[in-house]
PQR file of N, CA, C, O and H, with PARSE charges and radii, in Angstrom:
ATOM      1  N   UNK A   1       0.606 -12.589 -17.866 -0.4000 1.5000
ATOM      2  CA  UNK A   1       0.822 -12.261 -16.468 -0.0000 2.0000
ATOM      3  C   UNK A   1       2.324 -12.198 -16.214  0.5500 1.7000
ATOM      4  O   UNK A   1       3.077 -13.085 -16.618 -0.5500 1.4000
ATOM      5  N   UNK A   2       2.736 -11.154 -15.550 -0.4000 1.5000
ATOM      6  CA  UNK A   2       4.164 -10.978 -15.318 -0.0000 2.0000
ATOM      7  C   UNK A   2       4.653 -11.924 -14.233  0.5500 1.7000
ATOM      8  O   UNK A   2       3.870 -12.487 -13.468 -0.5500 1.4000
ATOM      9  H   UNK A   2       2.124 -10.433 -15.221  0.4000 1.0000
ATOM     10  N   UNK A   3       5.953 -12.081 -14.191 -0.4000 1.5000
ATOM     11  CA  UNK A   3       6.566 -12.989 -13.235 -0.0000 2.0000
ATOM     12  C   UNK A   3       6.335 -12.518 -11.807  0.5500 1.7000
ATOM     13  O   UNK A   3       6.089 -13.337 -10.921 -0.5500 1.4000
ATOM     14  H   UNK A   3       6.589 -11.624 -14.812  0.4000 1.0000
ATOM     15  N   UNK A   4       6.409 -11.203 -11.566 -0.4000 1.5000
ATOM     16  CA  UNK A   4       6.238 -10.683 -10.217 -0.0000 2.0000
ATOM     17  C   UNK A   4       4.835 -10.970  -9.695  0.5500 1.7000
ATOM     18  O   UNK A   4       4.657 -11.348  -8.537 -0.5500 1.4000
ATOM     19  H   UNK A   4       6.608 -10.538 -12.285  0.4000 1.0000
ATOM     20  N   UNK A   5       3.844 -10.786 -10.557 -0.4000 1.5000
ATOM     21  CA  UNK A   5       2.464 -11.033 -10.171 -0.0000 2.0000
ATOM     22  C   UNK A   5       2.241 -12.517  -9.906  0.5500 1.7000
ATOM     23  O   UNK A   5       1.508 -12.887  -8.988 -0.5500 1.4000
ATOM     24  H   UNK A   5       3.988 -10.479 -11.498  0.4000 1.0000
ATOM     25  N   UNK A   6       2.868 -13.355 -10.704 -0.4000 1.5000
ATOM     26  CA  UNK A   6       2.766 -14.799 -10.507 -0.0000 2.0000
ATOM     27  C   UNK A   6       3.338 -15.202  -9.152  0.5500 1.7000
ATOM     28  O   UNK A   6       2.752 -16.025  -8.449 -0.5500 1.4000
ATOM     29  H   UNK A   6       3.463 -13.055 -11.449  0.4000 1.0000
ATOM     30  N   UNK A   7       4.460 -14.632  -8.792 -0.4000 1.5000
ATOM     31  CA  UNK A   7       5.094 -14.956  -7.504 -0.0000 2.0000
ATOM     32  C   UNK A   7       4.221 -14.481  -6.352  0.5500 1.7000
ATOM     33  O   UNK A   7       4.076 -15.189  -5.355 -0.5500 1.4000
ATOM     34  H   UNK A   7       4.935 -13.963  -9.363  0.4000 1.0000
ATOM     35  N   UNK A   8       3.636 -13.289  -6.476 -0.4000 1.5000
ATOM     36  CA  UNK A   8       2.755 -12.791  -5.422 -0.0000 2.0000
ATOM     37  C   UNK A   8       1.537 -13.693  -5.238  0.5500 1.7000
ATOM     38  O   UNK A   8       1.154 -13.994  -4.107 -0.5500 1.4000
ATOM     39  H   UNK A   8       3.754 -12.714  -7.286  0.4000 1.0000
ATOM     40  N   UNK A   9       0.933 -14.122  -6.331 -0.4000 1.5000
ATOM     41  CA  UNK A   9      -0.211 -15.025  -6.240 -0.0000 2.0000
ATOM     42  C   UNK A   9       0.186 -16.374  -5.643  0.5500 1.7000
ATOM     43  O   UNK A   9      -0.576 -16.970  -4.882 -0.5500 1.4000
ATOM     44  H   UNK A   9       1.244 -13.877  -7.249  0.4000 1.0000
ATOM     45  N   UNK A  10       1.379 -16.849  -5.989 -0.4000 1.5000
ATOM     46  CA  UNK A  10       1.861 -18.118  -5.451 -0.0000 2.0000
ATOM     47  C   UNK A  10       2.047 -18.013  -3.935  0.5500 1.7000
ATOM     48  O   UNK A  10       1.644 -18.916  -3.202 -0.5500 1.4000
ATOM     49  H   UNK A  10       1.998 -16.364  -6.607  0.4000 1.0000
ATOM     50  N   UNK A  11       2.645 -16.935  -3.467 -0.4000 1.5000
ATOM     51  CA  UNK A  11       2.856 -16.750  -2.031 -0.0000 2.0000
ATOM     52  C   UNK A  11       1.515 -16.573  -1.317  0.5500 1.7000
ATOM     53  O   UNK A  11       1.313 -17.115  -0.231 -0.5500 1.4000
ATOM     54  H   UNK A  11       2.972 -16.201  -4.063  0.4000 1.0000
ATOM     55  N   UNK A  12       0.601 -15.817  -1.926 -0.4000 1.5000
ATOM     56  CA  UNK A  12      -0.718 -15.615  -1.320 -0.0000 2.0000
ATOM     57  C   UNK A  12      -1.494 -16.924  -1.221  0.5500 1.7000
ATOM     58  O   UNK A  12      -2.122 -17.197  -0.198 -0.5500 1.4000
ATOM     59  H   UNK A  12       0.765 -15.377  -2.809  0.4000 1.0000
ATOM     60  N   UNK A  13      -1.454 -17.726  -2.265 -0.4000 1.5000
ATOM     61  CA  UNK A  13      -2.152 -19.014  -2.240 -0.0000 2.0000
ATOM     62  C   UNK A  13      -1.571 -19.934  -1.174  0.5500 1.7000
ATOM     63  O   UNK A  13      -2.307 -20.632  -0.476 -0.5500 1.4000
ATOM     64  H   UNK A  13      -0.943 -17.504  -3.096  0.4000 1.0000
ATOM     65  N   UNK A  14      -0.264 -19.931  -1.057 -0.4000 1.5000
ATOM     66  CA  UNK A  14       0.373 -20.750  -0.024 -0.0000 2.0000
ATOM     67  C   UNK A  14      -0.022 -20.262   1.370  0.5500 1.7000
ATOM     68  O   UNK A  14      -0.260 -21.071   2.267 -0.5500 1.4000
ATOM     69  H   UNK A  14       0.334 -19.364  -1.624  0.4000 1.0000
ATOM     70  N   UNK A  15      -0.091 -18.955   1.550 -0.4000 1.5000
ATOM     71  CA  UNK A  15      -0.496 -18.402   2.837 -0.0000 2.0000
ATOM     72  C   UNK A  15      -1.929 -18.753   3.196  0.5500 1.7000
ATOM     73  O   UNK A  15      -2.214 -19.114   4.338 -0.5500 1.4000
ATOM     74  H   UNK A  15       0.102 -18.298   0.821  0.4000 1.0000
ATOM     75  N   UNK A  16      -2.828 -18.651   2.235 -0.4000 1.5000
ATOM     76  CA  UNK A  16      -4.228 -18.986   2.485 -0.0000 2.0000
ATOM     77  C   UNK A  16      -4.388 -20.461   2.795  0.5500 1.7000
ATOM     78  O   UNK A  16      -5.098 -20.829   3.730 -0.5500 1.4000
ATOM     79  H   UNK A  16      -2.597 -18.357   1.308  0.4000 1.0000
ATOM     80  N   UNK A  17      -3.730 -21.308   2.013 -0.4000 1.5000
ATOM     81  CA  UNK A  17      -3.810 -22.754   2.261 -0.0000 2.0000
ATOM     82  C   UNK A  17      -3.238 -23.114   3.626  0.5500 1.7000
ATOM     83  O   UNK A  17      -3.778 -23.966   4.331 -0.5500 1.4000
ATOM     84  H   UNK A  17      -3.153 -21.009   1.254  0.4000 1.0000
ATOM     85  N   UNK A  18      -2.150 -22.461   3.990 -0.4000 1.5000
ATOM     86  CA  UNK A  18      -1.541 -22.718   5.295 -0.0000 2.0000
ATOM     87  C   UNK A  18      -2.455 -22.290   6.423  0.5500 1.7000
ATOM     88  O   UNK A  18      -2.602 -23.006   7.413 -0.5500 1.4000
ATOM     89  H   UNK A  18      -1.711 -21.769   3.417  0.4000 1.0000
ATOM     90  N   UNK A  19      -3.073 -21.124   6.283 -0.4000 1.5000
ATOM     91  CA  UNK A  19      -3.971 -20.624   7.320 -0.0000 2.0000
ATOM     92  C   UNK A  19      -5.162 -21.558   7.521  0.5500 1.7000
ATOM     93  O   UNK A  19      -5.542 -21.854   8.654 -0.5500 1.4000
ATOM     94  H   UNK A  19      -2.954 -20.541   5.478  0.4000 1.0000
ATOM     95  N   UNK A  20      -5.746 -22.018   6.423 -0.4000 1.5000
ATOM     96  CA  UNK A  20      -6.894 -22.923   6.517 -0.0000 2.0000
ATOM     97  C   UNK A  20      -6.481 -24.252   7.137  0.5500 1.7000
ATOM     98  O   UNK A  20      -7.147 -24.750   8.045 -0.5500 1.4000
ATOM     99  H   UNK A  20      -5.437 -21.778   5.503  0.4000 1.0000
ATOM    100  N   UNK A  21      -5.393 -24.822   6.654 -0.4000 1.5000
ATOM    101  CA  UNK A  21      -4.941 -26.115   7.174 -0.0000 2.0000
ATOM    102  C   UNK A  21      -4.541 -26.011   8.638  0.5500 1.7000
ATOM    103  O   UNK A  21      -4.864 -26.893   9.434 -0.5500 1.4000
ATOM    104  H   UNK A  21      -4.852 -24.417   5.917  0.4000 1.0000
ATOM    105  N   UNK A  22      -3.856 -24.962   8.991 -0.4000 1.5000
ATOM    106  CA  UNK A  22      -3.444 -24.768  10.382 -0.0000 2.0000
ATOM    107  C   UNK A  22      -4.658 -24.604  11.293  0.5500 1.7000
ATOM    108  O   UNK A  22      -4.694 -25.151  12.396 -0.5500 1.4000
ATOM    109  H   UNK A  22      -3.594 -24.245   8.345  0.4000 1.0000
ATOM    110  N   UNK A  23      -5.637 -23.857  10.832 -0.4000 1.5000
ATOM    111  CA  UNK A  23      -6.859 -23.671  11.607 -0.0000 2.0000
ATOM    112  C   UNK A  23      -7.597 -24.986  11.817  0.5500 1.7000
ATOM    113  O   UNK A  23      -8.064 -25.283  12.917 -0.5500 1.4000
ATOM    114  H   UNK A  23      -5.608 -23.413   9.936  0.4000 1.0000
ATOM    115  N   UNK A  24      -7.695 -25.764  10.754 -0.4000 1.5000
ATOM    116  CA  UNK A  24      -8.367 -27.070  10.876 -0.0000 2.0000
ATOM    117  C   UNK A  24      -7.621 -28.003  11.826  0.5500 1.7000
ATOM    118  O   UNK A  24      -8.238 -28.717  12.617 -0.5500 1.4000
ATOM    119  H   UNK A  24      -7.316 -25.523   9.860  0.4000 1.0000
ATOM    120  N   UNK A  25      -6.307 -27.992  11.744 -0.4000 1.5000
ATOM    121  CA  UNK A  25      -5.523 -28.852  12.627 -0.0000 2.0000
ATOM    122  C   UNK A  25      -5.629 -28.416  14.085  0.5500 1.7000
ATOM    123  O   UNK A  25      -5.697 -29.255  14.982 -0.5500 1.4000
ATOM    124  H   UNK A  25      -5.806 -27.411  11.102  0.4000 1.0000
ATOM    125  N   UNK A  26      -5.644 -27.116  14.320 -0.4000 1.5000
ATOM    126  CA  UNK A  26      -5.781 -26.628  15.698 -0.0000 2.0000
ATOM    127  C   UNK A  26      -7.142 -26.966  16.272  0.5500 1.7000
ATOM    128  O   UNK A  26      -7.248 -27.293  17.454 -0.5500 1.4000
ATOM    129  H   UNK A  26      -5.589 -26.434  13.591  0.4000 1.0000
ATOM    130  N   UNK A  27      -8.183 -26.895  15.460 -0.4000 1.5000
ATOM    131  CA  UNK A  27      -9.522 -27.226  15.946 -0.0000 2.0000
ATOM    132  C   UNK A  27      -9.656 -28.709  16.252  0.5500 1.7000
ATOM    133  O   UNK A  27     -10.457 -29.099  17.101 -0.5500 1.4000
ATOM    134  H   UNK A  27      -8.097 -26.629  14.500  0.4000 1.0000
ATOM    135  N   UNK A  28      -8.886 -29.528  15.573 -0.4000 1.5000
ATOM    136  CA  UNK A  28      -8.954 -30.964  15.828 -0.0000 2.0000
ATOM    137  C   UNK A  28      -7.987 -31.393  16.928  0.5500 1.7000
ATOM    138  O   UNK A  28      -7.866 -32.584  17.215 -0.5500 1.4000
ATOM    139  H   UNK A  28      -8.235 -29.211  14.883  0.4000 1.0000
ATOM    140  N   UNK A  29      -7.302 -30.440  17.543 -0.4000 1.5000
ATOM    141  CA  UNK A  29      -6.432 -30.751  18.673 -0.0000 2.0000
ATOM    142  C   UNK A  29      -5.021 -31.150  18.303  0.5500 1.7000
ATOM    143  O   UNK A  29      -4.299 -31.689  19.141 -0.5500 1.4000
ATOM    144  H   UNK A  29      -7.400 -29.472  17.311  0.4000 1.0000
ATOM    145  N   UNK A  30      -4.614 -30.906  17.095 -0.4000 1.5000
ATOM    146  CA  UNK A  30      -3.252 -31.256  16.652 -0.0000 2.0000
ATOM    147  C   UNK A  30      -2.416 -29.989  16.501  0.5500 1.7000
ATOM    148  O   UNK A  30      -2.009 -29.617  15.400 -0.5500 1.4000
ATOM    149  H   UNK A  30      -5.200 -30.468  16.413  0.4000 1.0000
ATOM    150  N   UNK A  31      -2.173 -29.343  17.629 -0.4000 1.5000
ATOM    151  CA  UNK A  31      -1.467 -28.069  17.625 -0.0000 2.0000
ATOM    152  C   UNK A  31      -0.021 -28.203  17.148  0.5500 1.7000
ATOM    153  O   UNK A  31       0.488 -27.313  16.466 -0.5500 1.4000
ATOM    154  H   UNK A  31      -2.503 -29.645  18.523  0.4000 1.0000
ATOM    155  N   UNK A  32       0.636 -29.293  17.496 -0.4000 1.5000
ATOM    156  CA  UNK A  32       2.034 -29.473  17.101 -0.0000 2.0000
ATOM    157  C   UNK A  32       2.165 -29.591  15.592  0.5500 1.7000
ATOM    158  O   UNK A  32       3.069 -29.011  14.991 -0.5500 1.4000
ATOM    159  H   UNK A  32       0.223 -30.016  18.050  0.4000 1.0000
ATOM    160  N   UNK A  33       1.256 -30.345  14.982 -0.4000 1.5000
ATOM    161  CA  UNK A  33       1.297 -30.520  13.529 -0.0000 2.0000
ATOM    162  C   UNK A  33       0.951 -29.199  12.839  0.5500 1.7000
ATOM    163  O   UNK A  33       1.522 -28.878  11.797 -0.5500 1.4000
ATOM    164  H   UNK A  33       0.521 -30.816  15.470  0.4000 1.0000
ATOM    165  N   UNK A  34       0.018 -28.431  13.414 -0.4000 1.5000
ATOM    166  CA  UNK A  34      -0.330 -27.125  12.854 -0.0000 2.0000
ATOM    167  C   UNK A  34       0.878 -26.199  12.874  0.5500 1.7000
ATOM    168  O   UNK A  34       1.095 -25.441  11.928 -0.5500 1.4000
ATOM    169  H   UNK A  34      -0.446 -28.692  14.261  0.4000 1.0000
ATOM    170  N   UNK A  35       1.657 -26.255  13.934 -0.4000 1.5000
ATOM    171  CA  UNK A  35       2.862 -25.435  14.021 -0.0000 2.0000
ATOM    172  C   UNK A  35       3.879 -25.869  12.975  0.5500 1.7000
ATOM    173  O   UNK A  35       4.520 -25.026  12.346 -0.5500 1.4000
ATOM    174  H   UNK A  35       1.480 -26.870  14.702  0.4000 1.0000
ATOM    175  N   UNK A  36       4.033 -27.168  12.783 -0.4000 1.5000
ATOM    176  CA  UNK A  36       4.966 -27.667  11.773 -0.0000 2.0000
ATOM    177  C   UNK A  36       4.533 -27.264  10.364  0.5500 1.7000
ATOM    178  O   UNK A  36       5.372 -26.944   9.523 -0.5500 1.4000
ATOM    179  H   UNK A  36       3.513 -27.853  13.293  0.4000 1.0000
ATOM    180  N   UNK A  37       3.239 -27.280  10.109 -0.4000 1.5000
ATOM    181  CA  UNK A  37       2.728 -26.859   8.795 -0.0000 2.0000
ATOM    182  C   UNK A  37       3.044 -25.382   8.567  0.5500 1.7000
ATOM    183  O   UNK A  37       3.449 -24.992   7.472 -0.5500 1.4000
ATOM    184  H   UNK A  37       2.557 -27.540  10.792  0.4000 1.0000
ATOM    185  N   UNK A  38       2.861 -24.566   9.599 -0.4000 1.5000
ATOM    186  CA  UNK A  38       3.148 -23.137   9.482 -0.0000 2.0000
ATOM    187  C   UNK A  38       4.626 -22.887   9.243  0.5500 1.7000
ATOM    188  O   UNK A  38       4.986 -22.066   8.400 -0.5500 1.4000
ATOM    189  H   UNK A  38       2.532 -24.883  10.489  0.4000 1.0000
ATOM    190  N   UNK A  39       5.481 -23.578   9.968 -0.4000 1.5000
ATOM    191  CA  UNK A  39       6.927 -23.417   9.792 -0.0000 2.0000
ATOM    192  C   UNK A  39       7.361 -23.864   8.403  0.5500 1.7000
ATOM    193  O   UNK A  39       8.194 -23.216   7.770 -0.5500 1.4000
ATOM    194  H   UNK A  39       5.189 -24.246  10.653  0.4000 1.0000
ATOM    195  N   UNK A  40       6.798 -24.970   7.932 -0.4000 1.5000
ATOM    196  CA  UNK A  40       7.125 -25.460   6.593 -0.0000 2.0000
ATOM    197  C   UNK A  40       6.724 -24.451   5.528  0.5500 1.7000
ATOM    198  O   UNK A  40       7.469 -24.221   4.575 -0.5500 1.4000
ATOM    199  H   UNK A  40       6.122 -25.496   8.447  0.4000 1.0000
ATOM    200  N   UNK A  41       5.559 -23.852   5.684 -0.4000 1.5000
ATOM    201  CA  UNK A  41       5.111 -22.843   4.715 -0.0000 2.0000
ATOM    202  C   UNK A  41       6.030 -21.629   4.744  0.5500 1.7000
ATOM    203  O   UNK A  41       6.337 -21.057   3.698 -0.5500 1.4000
ATOM    204  H   UNK A  41       4.954 -24.038   6.458  0.4000 1.0000
ATOM    205  N   UNK A  42       6.469 -21.235   5.931 -0.4000 1.5000
ATOM    206  CA  UNK A  42       7.387 -20.096   6.023 -0.0000 2.0000
ATOM    207  C   UNK A  42       8.709 -20.398   5.327  0.5500 1.7000
ATOM    208  O   UNK A  42       9.280 -19.521   4.679 -0.5500 1.4000
ATOM    209  H   UNK A  42       6.220 -21.700   6.781  0.4000 1.0000
ATOM    210  N   UNK A  43       9.197 -21.619   5.454 -0.4000 1.5000
ATOM    211  CA  UNK A  43      10.445 -22.001   4.789 -0.0000 2.0000
ATOM    212  C   UNK A  43      10.254 -21.993   3.270  0.5500 1.7000
ATOM    213  O   UNK A  43      11.140 -21.549   2.540 -0.5500 1.4000
ATOM    214  H   UNK A  43       8.733 -22.332   5.981  0.4000 1.0000
ATOM    215  N   UNK A  44       9.121 -22.474   2.795 -0.4000 1.5000
ATOM    216  CA  UNK A  44       8.858 -22.468   1.356 -0.0000 2.0000
ATOM    217  C   UNK A  44       8.776 -21.049   0.806  0.5500 1.7000
ATOM    218  O   UNK A  44       9.318 -20.765  -0.262 -0.5500 1.4000
ATOM    219  H   UNK A  44       8.401 -22.834   3.388  0.4000 1.0000
ATOM    220  N   UNK A  45       8.108 -20.165   1.522 -0.4000 1.5000
ATOM    221  CA  UNK A  45       8.020 -18.769   1.090 -0.0000 2.0000
ATOM    222  C   UNK A  45       9.402 -18.125   1.107  0.5500 1.7000
ATOM    223  O   UNK A  45       9.746 -17.367   0.200 -0.5500 1.4000
ATOM    224  H   UNK A  45       7.667 -20.396   2.390  0.4000 1.0000
ATOM    225  N   UNK A  46      10.188 -18.420   2.126 -0.4000 1.5000
ATOM    226  CA  UNK A  46      11.550 -17.874   2.186 -0.0000 2.0000
ATOM    227  C   UNK A  46      12.375 -18.357   0.999  0.5500 1.7000
ATOM    228  O   UNK A  46      13.159 -17.592   0.437 -0.5500 1.4000
ATOM    229  H   UNK A  46       9.909 -19.036   2.862  0.4000 1.0000
ATOM    230  N   UNK A  47      12.206 -19.616   0.612 -0.4000 1.5000
ATOM    231  CA  UNK A  47      12.940 -20.153  -0.533 -0.0000 2.0000
ATOM    232  C   UNK A  47      12.535 -19.437  -1.821  0.5500 1.7000
ATOM    233  O   UNK A  47      13.387 -19.132  -2.655 -0.5500 1.4000
ATOM    234  H   UNK A  47      11.569 -20.238   1.068  0.4000 1.0000
ATOM    235  N   UNK A  48      11.247 -19.170  -1.984 -0.4000 1.5000
ATOM    236  CA  UNK A  48      10.774 -18.458  -3.175 -0.0000 2.0000
ATOM    237  C   UNK A  48      11.338 -17.040  -3.197  0.5500 1.7000
ATOM    238  O   UNK A  48      11.782 -16.563  -4.242 -0.5500 1.4000
ATOM    239  H   UNK A  48      10.555 -19.417  -1.306  0.4000 1.0000
ATOM    240  N   UNK A  49      11.323 -16.370  -2.056 -0.4000 1.5000
ATOM    241  CA  UNK A  49      11.818 -14.996  -1.985 -0.0000 2.0000
ATOM    242  C   UNK A  49      13.321 -14.952  -2.265  0.5500 1.7000
ATOM    243  O   UNK A  49      13.786 -14.092  -3.014 -0.5500 1.4000
ATOM    244  H   UNK A  49      10.962 -16.756  -1.207  0.4000 1.0000
ATOM    245  N   UNK A  50      14.076 -15.865  -1.674 -0.4000 1.5000
ATOM    246  CA  UNK A  50      15.529 -15.886  -1.894 -0.0000 2.0000
ATOM    247  C   UNK A  50      15.846 -16.169  -3.359  0.5500 1.7000
ATOM    248  O   UNK A  50      16.764 -15.570  -3.920 -0.5500 1.4000
ATOM    249  H   UNK A  50      13.698 -16.563  -1.066  0.4000 1.0000
ATOM    250  N   UNK A  51      15.111 -17.057  -3.969 -0.4000 1.5000
ATOM    251  CA  UNK A  51      15.318 -17.350  -5.389 -0.0000 2.0000
ATOM    252  C   UNK A  51      15.073 -16.113  -6.246  0.5500 1.7000
ATOM    253  O   UNK A  51      15.839 -15.827  -7.166 -0.5500 1.4000
ATOM    254  H   UNK A  51      14.366 -17.543  -3.513  0.4000 1.0000
ATOM    255  N   UNK A  52      14.010 -15.385  -5.944 -0.4000 1.5000
ATOM    256  CA  UNK A  52      13.705 -14.180  -6.716 -0.0000 2.0000
ATOM    257  C   UNK A  52      14.710 -13.070  -6.452  0.5500 1.7000
ATOM    258  O   UNK A  52      15.026 -12.315  -7.371 -0.5500 1.4000
ATOM    259  H   UNK A  52      13.387 -15.617  -5.196  0.4000 1.0000
ATOM    260  N   UNK A  53      15.215 -12.942  -5.255 -0.4000 1.5000
ATOM    261  CA  UNK A  53      16.255 -11.957  -4.964 -0.0000 2.0000
ATOM    262  C   UNK A  53      17.535 -12.312  -5.724  0.5500 1.7000
ATOM    263  O   UNK A  53      18.237 -11.428  -6.214 -0.5500 1.4000
ATOM    264  H   UNK A  53      14.958 -13.556  -4.508  0.4000 1.0000
ATOM    265  N   UNK A  54      17.831 -13.604  -5.818 -0.4000 1.5000
ATOM    266  CA  UNK A  54      18.988 -14.043  -6.598 -0.0000 2.0000
ATOM    267  C   UNK A  54      18.833 -13.638  -8.063  0.5500 1.7000
ATOM    268  O   UNK A  54      19.782 -13.147  -8.673 -0.5500 1.4000
ATOM    269  H   UNK A  54      17.260 -14.323  -5.420  0.4000 1.0000
ATOM    270  N   UNK A  55      17.645 -13.840  -8.630 -0.4000 1.5000
ATOM    271  CA  UNK A  55      17.401 -13.433 -10.015 -0.0000 2.0000
ATOM    272  C   UNK A  55      17.558 -11.920 -10.174  0.5500 1.7000
ATOM    273  O   UNK A  55      18.085 -11.448 -11.182 -0.5500 1.4000
ATOM    274  H   UNK A  55      16.873 -14.239  -8.135  0.4000 1.0000
ATOM    275  N   UNK A  56      17.102 -11.171  -9.184 -0.4000 1.5000
ATOM    276  CA  UNK A  56      17.253  -9.720  -9.229 -0.0000 2.0000
ATOM    277  C   UNK A  56      18.723  -9.323  -9.255  0.5500 1.7000
ATOM    278  O   UNK A  56      19.115  -8.473 -10.055 -0.5500 1.4000
ATOM    279  H   UNK A  56      16.674 -11.555  -8.365  0.4000 1.0000
ATOM    280  N   UNK A  57      19.540  -9.920  -8.400 -0.4000 1.5000
ATOM    281  CA  UNK A  57      20.957  -9.588  -8.369 -0.0000 2.0000
ATOM    282  C   UNK A  57      21.662  -9.993  -9.659  0.5500 1.7000
ATOM    283  O   UNK A  57      22.572  -9.297 -10.110 -0.5500 1.4000
ATOM    284  H   UNK A  57      19.222 -10.610  -7.750  0.4000 1.0000
ATOM    285  N   UNK A  58      21.260 -11.090 -10.248 -0.4000 1.5000
ATOM    286  CA  UNK A  58      21.840 -11.496 -11.533 -0.0000 2.0000
ATOM    287  C   UNK A  58      21.497 -10.467 -12.606  0.5500 1.7000
ATOM    288  O   UNK A  58      22.352 -10.113 -13.418 -0.5500 1.4000
ATOM    289  H   UNK A  58      20.521 -11.655  -9.882  0.4000 1.0000
ATOM    290  N   UNK A  59      20.264  -9.988 -12.617 -0.4000 1.5000
ATOM    291  CA  UNK A  59      19.871  -8.963 -13.587 -0.0000 2.0000
ATOM    292  C   UNK A  59      20.634  -7.663 -13.361  0.5500 1.7000
ATOM    293  O   UNK A  59      21.094  -7.037 -14.316 -0.5500 1.4000
ATOM    294  H   UNK A  59      19.570 -10.276 -11.957  0.4000 1.0000
ATOM    295  N   UNK A  60      20.770  -7.258 -12.108 -0.4000 1.5000
ATOM    296  CA  UNK A  60      21.508  -6.029 -11.806 -0.0000 2.0000
ATOM    297  C   UNK A  60      22.967  -6.168 -12.229  0.5500 1.7000
ATOM    298  O   UNK A  60      23.546  -5.243 -12.799 -0.5500 1.4000
ATOM    299  H   UNK A  60      20.397  -7.767 -11.332  0.4000 1.0000
ATOM    300  N   UNK A  61      23.553  -7.323 -11.948 -0.4000 1.5000
ATOM    301  CA  UNK A  61      24.947  -7.557 -12.335 -0.0000 2.0000
ATOM    302  C   UNK A  61      25.098  -7.511 -13.849  0.5500 1.7000
ATOM    303  O   UNK A  61      26.086  -6.977 -14.354 -0.5500 1.4000
ATOM    304  H   UNK A  61      23.083  -8.074 -11.485  0.4000 1.0000
ATOM    305  N   UNK A  62      24.132  -8.063 -14.580 -0.4000 1.5000
ATOM    306  CA  UNK A  62      24.234  -8.063 -16.042 -0.0000 2.0000
ATOM    307  C   UNK A  62      24.084  -6.649 -16.612  0.5500 1.7000
ATOM    308  O   UNK A  62      24.648  -6.349 -17.664 -0.5500 1.4000
ATOM    309  H   UNK A  62      23.330  -8.497 -14.170  0.4000 1.0000
ATOM    310  N   UNK A  63      23.338  -5.783 -15.937 -0.4000 1.5000
ATOM    311  CA  UNK A  63      23.188  -4.414 -16.410 -0.0000 2.0000
ATOM    312  C   UNK A  63      24.451  -3.605 -16.182  0.5500 1.7000
ATOM    313  O   UNK A  63      24.899  -2.888 -17.076 -0.5500 1.4000
ATOM    314  H   UNK A  63      22.880  -6.027 -15.082  0.4000 1.0000
ATOM    315  N   UNK A  64      25.035  -3.713 -14.986 -0.4000 1.5000
ATOM    316  CA  UNK A  64      26.163  -2.876 -14.643 -0.0000 2.0000
ATOM    317  C   UNK A  64      27.514  -3.448 -15.065  0.5500 1.7000
ATOM    318  O   UNK A  64      28.464  -2.690 -15.258 -0.5500 1.4000
ATOM    319  H   UNK A  64      24.671  -4.296 -14.259  0.4000 1.0000
ATOM    320  N   UNK A  65      27.618  -4.739 -15.209 -0.4000 1.5000
ATOM    321  CA  UNK A  65      28.905  -5.351 -15.535 -0.0000 2.0000
ATOM    322  C   UNK A  65      28.882  -6.073 -16.867  0.5500 1.7000
ATOM    323  O   UNK A  65      29.596  -7.059 -17.049 -0.5500 1.4000
ATOM    324  H   UNK A  65      26.847  -5.356 -15.052  0.4000 1.0000
ATOM    325  N   UNK A  66      28.077  -5.599 -17.797 -0.4000 1.5000
ATOM    326  CA  UNK A  66      28.056  -6.221 -19.112 -0.0000 2.0000
ATOM    327  C   UNK A  66      29.322  -5.809 -19.886  0.5500 1.7000
ATOM    328  O   UNK A  66      29.859  -4.720 -19.687 -0.5500 1.4000
ATOM    329  H   UNK A  66      27.496  -4.798 -17.650  0.4000 1.0000
ATOM    330  N   UNK A  67      29.766  -6.678 -20.741 -0.4000 1.5000
ATOM    331  CA  UNK A  67      31.025  -6.425 -21.468 -0.0000 2.0000
ATOM    332  C   UNK A  67      30.761  -5.805 -22.810  0.5500 1.7000
ATOM    333  O   UNK A  67      31.699  -5.525 -23.556 -0.5500 1.4000
ATOM    334  H   UNK A  67      29.330  -7.563 -20.902  0.4000 1.0000
TER
END
């Protein structure tokens, strides 16, 4: 399995888990905690995306500026 596919599955799994947990928390009347769970998941996904963009730029730099 390629790295890109692994990252997509990781983000999708996090999204599904967040949606289920947030839904359960909202049904139990804990709306504030559900919002915090959603925000935390968004920060984690952003961290994964930024890390992968960094790897992309490193690869591009190595292609164009190799010695």
